[in-house]
N, C-alpha and C positions, 0 to 999 in steps of 0.2 A: 515784538514781531518785526521783522525787517521790512524795510520800504518795498513796495512793489516796483518791479522792473519798468524802466522807461522804455516806451515802444514808440519807434518812428515809423509811419506809414507813408510810402511814396506812391502816389497815385498818378497814373498817366495823363497824357494831354487831353484837355476838355476845355470847354469855354468858360465853365463855372466849377468850382470845386465844392462838392458837397457829398459827403457820405454820411448816412444816419448816425446819430449819437450813440455811443457805447456806454455801458456802465463801468467803465474802467478810467480811473483818474489820471493815470500817467501816460496818456495817449497823445501823441503829436502826429499831425497829419499834415503833409506838404503835397501841394497839387502842381502838376506841370502846366502853369498858366503862362509860362514865358515863351512859348513858341519854338523851344527847342526840341529836338527829337526825343522820344521817351527814352532811349538809350542813353544819351547824354544826360537827361535829367537824372535817371537812376543812378548813372555813375557819380554825378554830383552829390546825390544823397548818401552814397556809401562813404564818401569822403567827410561827411557831416558826422563827427564823433559825439558832439555835444552842442548845446545851445544855451544861450543865456537870456532871461527875461522874455521868454517865449510865451505869447498869449493869443497871437492873431488867429491861429488854427487850432489851438488847444482846446479840447472839448471841456474840460473841467480844471481850470488851473488851481493847483493847491497853493502854490506860492510863487507869483510871477517874478520875484526878485532872486529866485534861486537858480542855480547852474544845474542843467540837466545833461547827464551823460546817458547815451542810448545803450540799451542792453540787448534789445531785439529789434530788427528791422523787417519791415514787410514791404513787398512790391505787388501793387495792384494795377490792372488796367483801369481806364476811365470808366468802363462799363460795369463796374462792381459796386455791389453794396454788401453791408453784412446782412446774413440771414437773420440773426438774433441779436438783440441788445448786449448780450453776453458772449458774442463770437470771439473778441479778442481776449477776454478773461479766460476762455477755454483754451485758446492758443498759448496764453502765458503760463497757464497751469500745467500744460502739456511740456513746455520747456522747463519749468521748475522740477519736474518729476526726477530728472537725471541731468547731471552736468554734460553727459555725452550727446544729449539731444541738441544738435546744432543746426539742423535743416528740417523744416516742417512744411508739409502740404496738407490740404484737407479736400474732402469731397465738396461738390459744388451743386448748386441748383441753377439750371438753365432757364431763364424767363423770357418769354416773348409775348406778344398781344394776346394770342390765343391760348396759351398753356404755360405751364412750367413743369419741368422734370427733374428728378434727382439724377446726378450723374456721379457714379463711383469712379474714383480716380486711381488708375494703377501707375504707381510712380515710375515704371520702366517704360510706359507707353510713349513712342515717339509722336503721337498726335496730341499730347497735352500741350496746352499753352495756358497754364493755370498760375494764379498768384502763389507766391511762397514766402515764408518766413525764415529768418536766420538769426543766429545769436551773433553778437558783435564780434566773436572770434573768427568769424568767417569773412568779415567784410573785406579784408585784404586779398581774398580770393575771387572777388567779384569784378568782372567787367562785361558790362551788357554791350552787344553789338547791335547795329542797325540792320538786323537780319531777322526776318520773321521765320518761325515764330519765336519771338524774343525771349519769353520766359523759359520755354523748353530748351532753347540753345543754351541758356545759362544753367539750367538744371542739368543738362547732359555733361557739362564740364565739371559742375560740383559734385555730381555722384561718382565721379572717379575718385574723389578724395573723401567724401562725407557720405554717411548712411542717410538717406531720405526717410524720415519718420512720417507716418500717415495717420492723419486723424480721420476715422472713418465716420464723419459726421458733415453734413453740408453747412459749414459755417460762413461761406461766401456765396452769394448769388450773382450770377453773370447776367446782366440784362442785355438782350439782343436789340439791335437798332429797331426803332420804331415802337419799343415797348416802353411802358411808364412804370 
């Protein structure tokens, strides 16, 4: 059985980096703790093709002396969390269905203090500002700009060249300010 793809998740600006644990062994998460803009941080992450001896943010290091090349990249704002412990596994499985799957979005749950609700995502909607995931073959076509909505602006550029595949399941939860 081939090794599972290595996934790099870049998470936007926050005072602390913490996304709940996933049941996926080859997950690497980097947080924008540097004080740079999210656009600059995400652009820096797409330049990161691999990493050696990575363990500080790795959820379950299988071999910290190994060289890891990234197969899938994910871009999340700081107010995200995974809806399920198997969210990343489902995204990876979707990529593995066919080599032409290069750009993936999923439905989300919006959560605030009083309630949470499911939000179906229409990939062509200009109101989306949602996390997305790409295969490493797409990284050379990524350039985030410091303009809101940061994710939707990038998706609008990418959809001119790539098909956006949509997972109709809420694998990501967006936590609104003041929520826990």
